C-alpha positions, 0 to 999 in steps of 0.5 A: 176613592170616592168613585174614581179610578185609581192611577199609578205610575208606570213598573220600575224597571232593571238595569237590563231593561228587565220588569221586576216583580215586585214593580209590576202595576198594581190591578184595579179593583171593584170594592164595596158599593162600586167604588174602585181601588187599588190592590197591589199584585203579590208575587204568587210562590212557584211550585218549584221554589223551596220553602224551608223551615225557619229556625233559631239558630243562625248556624242552621238558618234552613232546616229543609224537611225529609223528601219522604214528606213531598212537602218542604215546609213539613216536618214529618218523621212517620208517614201516614202508611207508619214509616218512620224517615229522618229528619236534619235538625228533628228526631225522636227516640223512645222506649217501646213502652212510651211507642204505645203510650202515645198509641192509647193517648191517641186511642183513648182521647178520640174514644173521650171525643166520639162518646160526647159527640153522641151525648152532645146527639141525645140531648145531655151536652148543649154543644160539644167541640170536637177534636176528630183528626187532631189527636197527634198534634194534641197529645203529641204536644201536650206530651212535650210539656213538664209539670211545671209548664203551663197550657192555654186552650181554646175550646177545643184542647180534650188531648191535652186535658187528657195529657195534663190528667184532667179527668174528661168529666170535667171538660163535660161540666161545662159543656152540659152547663153544670160549672164553669170547667170545674178544675183547678188552673193551678193543680193541673197547669192547664187554664180554663177552656176560652171561648173568646178566639184567640183571647188565650194567647193575651193571657198566656204571654202575660203568664210567661211574661209573669215566670221570667220575672219570677226567673224561672227562666234561663237559670239550667235548673230542668226542674225549676225552668218552665214555659208556656204554650197556647193553644189556638187555630188558623182561624185565630190568626186573623184575630188581634188578639193573636197578633199582639200577643205576637208583638209582645212575645218578641219584644219581651223575649217571654218563653211562650210556644204558640201552638197553632192548630191549622185544621184547614177551617175556620168554621166555614172559611178555608185556609186561603181566607186566612193567609196568603203564604203559610202560617208559621211564615208569619212569625219572621215578621214578628221577630221570631222563628216558626215551623211547620210540621205535620200535625197528624204526626206524633212523633214529629209534634212531640219532637217539634214540640219539645224543641221549642219549649226547651228553646223558651225555657232556655230563655230564648223567647217565642216560637210558632208551630204550625201543626198542619192537620185536619178538623174530621168532623164538625166545628162544633156539633151545631156546625153541618160542614157538608154545606161548605167542604167536599166529601172528597177533601175528608177522604182524602185526610182520611188516608193521613188518619194520625192513629192509624199511622201509629198503629202500623208503625207499632205492628211493622216493628213488633213493638205491639201485637193483636193482644194490646191493640184490643186491649186497649179497644177494652180500656176504652169501652170503660172509659166511655161507660164512665164519661156517659155514667158521670156525666149523667150523674153530675149535679145540677148548680145551686143557682146562687153559687154563680156569686160565690167565686166571682172575687176572693173576698165577696164585695158588699155590692155582690152580697146584695145582688145576691141576696135579691136574687134569691128572694127572687127566687124564693118568690117560686114554688119550689125556692128554686125558681119552677114554679111546680118544682119541675122546670115549669116557671109561673 
């Protein structure tokens, strides 16, 4: 535009003379460096306009959420007050023991998270990414997985790791800097944590295309058919990797569920800086269904994720699930959220706590008594001791072990590098790069 002001044609009119909303003239805006440009006027949705869940079936193309949520876009089965509500498409019926087990998962996952945060504050971990407030999104989706399904996490899916059977110490080893993950992804069907934002969505899509070609999709065999779930946050939706994964998954009908934990903040950037429309609606532009679920409702998250995973296993392709939740803590322990968000916002979301509503539900229905809740708290204390003591006892790695797992078979070049590094370490007093044997290099 070179310093000139953009000129637009006059708006078109309908035959009755009215100006159509989409044909209003664009607004002139000043860009960087004082240059002028034009930005098209994007009609905003009126509050009275209904937006409905996108679904795969043409016979049920509109699936409104329960009126109890107060939000026509949100699937909810358990209110913040712990009351069950109905939804026209999604439902979940569990045994009393299964309901109690979900509560146990939520409480113990939070206990691990709180203990890990304390360990970082005391200098025992280099950093920690808290899941505080997102327990229902992770436990609900994690418990929807079958043994043969594969999960691709970010660096915050501690609740999903719990559901896949990982000892929390595996996670702490990474954040303590003594290993690169410490677990076998093939054993747990849970990939190593991915630090690069959004990269895991491409990995998940590729893996899903692989099992599709292996014939593990759409056979009707419940023990064989598998699906993949890829976790990411609202900020990651602005990454090219995520959008590329959407394209590939859609075009190749890959059996993958894209599970977006919309916790409202991409570090310090609010949701409105990521999208002008609800995130789940983006799926329509890529050609597959999307749904928004109350991410603080473990029952709704379980029901919606089960449905999406089964849709993928049946060979019907991808689904985008937007779990609408809130990051109660900092982005990581190196972040200070008080610098960019108001305390009142946090207090509002505390009233929607995922654990409190399940506790209220169990108490109201008589499925659990005070003795049960106390027993879970005691188990949490034992788990916290295990985490703390185990973390402090994690062995320091041999510096040369960094070369061991680069390739299945070590290459000559890597062997040479290892030998050179070993010689370098051997030049120090203790043979590990420390001049005095206590961490002081010479």
